[in-house]
N, C-alpha and C positions, 0 to 999 in steps of 0.2 A: 628340725631332724627327727626320725624316729628312734625312741629309746628301747634297748632292750629292757627282758622283764629283769634282770639282774642287775642292770643300771639304775631303772625305777626303784627297786629296794634301796640299792646302797645310795642314791642322792635322794630320797623320799622327804629329807628334813629339810635339804636346801628348796625343793620342787615347790613344798609347800610354803616358802617365803614369797608373799606378792610381790616384793620386789626382785627373786629370783626367778623362780617359777620355770617353766620348761624352755624357756627361751635363754634367761642366764644361764641354767645348767649347760645347753648346748653351746654356749659362747665358750665355756669352759673348758668343754669337753674338745673343742676346736682350736684352745689358743696355745701359746707356746712359750712359757718362760725361762730364762737361763738366769739361776743362780752363783753368784762370783762367792766361792768358798762354801766347805762343808765341815763348819765349825759350830761354833757358838751360834750363832745365829743363822747359818746355813741349815743347822740341823731342824730346828722347828718349822723354817721355812717350807724348806722341802716337805717335810713331813705332812703339813697341813695341805700345801697345794696336791700333793699327792691323794691325800685323802678327799680333797673337793674336788677332784677328777679334771685336773689341767692335763691336757689331752697328753702335749710332750713336755718335759723337764731336762733342763741342760743342768749339769752342774761340773764348775770347772776347779780344780785344786791340784795341787802336784805334792801335797803332802801325804805321811804315812799315817794311819792310827797309832798314838802314844798311850799311856797307861795316864800321864797327866790331862789328856783330853775328856777321860769321861765324866769328870764331875759337872761337864755341862753338855759337851758335844752328845746329846742323846743319840743321834743318829747311828752312834756306834756302838758296838757291844766289847764286853772284855776279850771275846774271841776273836776280835777283828784286829786287835794290835798286830801292828808291823803290815798290814794290810795297807794298800793306797785308799785312800779317803773316800775317792770317787766309787771304787769298788764295793766298798762297805756300805757307800748310800746307796747304790743302786741294788742292794740287796735287800736294803731294809724299807724301801721304797716299793719295790715288787711284792714283798712281803705285804705291805698295808693295801695296796691295789695295783694288781698285776693288768689292769687295762691303761695302767700311765706307760707312757714308753719313753726312757730313760737314757738319753745321751751324756756318754762321761767324758771328760777330757782332762786325763792325766797331766796335766801342764800347766805352767805359768802363765798366768795373761800380761801380755805387753803391747806394746804399739803394733807390732808387726802382725799379730792375730787377732787382735781384739775386734776388727773393723768385720771381718768374715765371720766371726762367731756371732756378733751382737745382728747381723744382717738376718738370722734364720731364725730369729725371734722378736714377739711381740713386745714384752717386757722385761727389763731386767734388774733384778734384786741383787743389790750389793750387801754383802757379809764379809766383807774383808775386814783386815785386821792392822792396814798399814796404810798409810798417808797418800805413798806414790802410789798406789792401786785406786785409791778412791778417786783421786785426781784425774787418773786415766780414765776409770769407767764415766764420771761426769762429762769429761771432755769428749768421747767416743759414743756417748747416748747423744749428745747436742748434736753432734757432728752427721751422726746416722740416724736422727729423728725419731729415737727411741726412748720412751717414758722409763723412768729410772726410782726405783724405791727403796730409800737409802737409810741404812741404820747404823750406829754404833754403840758400844757400851764400853764402859772402862771401872771398876771396883762396884760400887753400888749405882752408876749414874747409866742413865742410856739417852738416846735419840734417834728420833725418825721424822722423814719427810721424803715426800715424793718432789722430784723435779723434771719439768715438762717445759723445759727454755724452750724447746724446738717450736713452741704454740706461742701466738701472740699474746699481750697480756701483761700489765704488773703484777700479777699473781702467780706469774710463770718463770721465778728465779731459776737459776742455775746452782749447784754447789759453789761454785765458786763466788756468786754474787754472796753468799754467807759466809765463806773464807776463801777469802783472794787468792791464797799459795799456803802449800805444805809449811808447817811448823820450823822451823831450824832441827835437825836430826837430836834426838838426845832431851829435848825439851818437853816432850809428851812422854810418859812411859807407855809402854805395851802392858797390856795384860798380863805378859809372862812376865814381867817387871812389878807390876805392881797389882796383880789380881784381880778377880772379877766372880760375882756371887754367881752361880751357878744357876739358879734360877731366875734370875734378870735374866739372863739370855733367852729363856723360853716366856718369858712376859714380854721383852722388846720384838722378838722373833716372830710372836704370835700376832702382835700389832702388825707386824711388816708384811705377815701373809696377809692379814686381811687387808690391807691397802692394795697389795696386788689382785686381790678377787676384786673389789672395788673397782679397781681400772680397770680389767678387763670386761666386767660386767655393765660399768659404765652405771654405777649406783650408786646412790650416798653424795656427800659432800667431798673431793679432791682433798688430799690432805697438800697438794701444791699451793705454796703462798703461805705455808705456817710450818713451823718446827715444833713437834712436841718432845718437851726434856722431863725426864722422871728421874724423881729423886727416890730409890728405894728404904734409903734408912729413914727418910721422913715420911715416906708415902706419901710424896706431894705429886702434882703433876702440873708442869705448865704450859699452855699452848701459846704460842708467840707468832707475830705476823712478821714474815719475810716478804719484799717486793723484789723486782728486778732492778738490776742496779745498772743504769745507764754507762755507767764506766768501767762493767765489767769486759774483763779482755778478753772472754769469750764471747756473749752472748750481750755485751752492750751495743752502744751505736757504733763505735770505733773499733772493733774487735781486731785484737794483735794476734790471738791465737785462731788460726785458720785450719790447721793439720795438728797429727799428732806428734811430729817431730821433736817437741821438746821433750815426749818420753820417749824417746828413740833410745838414750842411753841410759836409761835409768830399768834399777830390777826393779819387778813388782813381784 
């Protein structure tokens, strides 16, 4: 594709990279990414993807900006308190890169709307803060054949992986291969209950954005088949291998989950 003079200047540091070049930047400009959640993780993901020139960004979140969000949700400002998060995010992204088209969905993700939404995008980035949504996103990505870049944070710890179970291979597990089912309610506290270091959200979210860009451009080594675990207090990072589980109820050899009906009565 032909770049405008403004695009050449804006994306010059990308185009200079041999692994990216004009072809990689063109892929970004033509790509579509949906980000689930405009919170601690969704904020840096959205901002870096917009800056990188991802052509169409979608963001789904039904919450409004609260003062307690601002310690970590850097896409929102004090003046946005009380405003729907998706609208606040859209305004910030327009200021970063007005060429990026932003679709906003001020609603909760559920079993009824997820397939239609995911069908419109190439990659899904999950920054949700509850297990019901994470499992719904994983199941829908597998059933719709979408690449999922998933991350989670709590207190001083974070983790990130890429799930492409719709592709063949032992190194193509889904989220359920790692975590079979959601934990019992109340067993694991939420960020609202246990807290989270704000800067850690930026750290993990930036890694998440990086993996999204790599998947779009087809460069580097995919994180599929690996899980990165980060301990901010100890300044340590582990990368562990995860394999497809033949007994997985979703992507295994004899799947029992063949649609999203089990999510129909769950609130996400």
